[in-house]
C-alpha positions, 0 to 999 in steps of 0.5 A: 861268552859261550862258544856254541858249536853245532855238532852233527853226525853224518849218515855215511860215517856214523863213527865221526862226530863233525862240527859245523863251523859255518852255514850260510847261503848254500855254503857250509864248513864242517870239521871232523876232529877224528879225520883232521879234515874240513869239508867245504860244501858249496851246493852239491859240491864238497871239497875236503881240505886240511884245516890250515888251508881254510885261513889261506882261502879266507885271505885269498877270498878277502883279497878278491872281494877287495879287488872286485870292490875296487874294479866296481868303484873304477867302473862307476867313476868312468863314463859309459863309453870309456869303460873297458870292455871285458870279454870272457 
């Protein structure tokens, strides 16, 4: 199976050739081999990260997702009156 990478040139830095790693629902990950940086774009927010941080972030996000599923399952099993009330 051939791995297709989406290579893009960024207008503000024409010297760097960046590879689009993922792009979905307003979230995009771009890797610059020249700078050894991964850019995480969430809407208008952009964060530059070391490549090794991406795997750690993915693990944390997966744990959070599983925990949310667990909380939702507990809330669905409890009667409405017995559900814990969360205050932010």
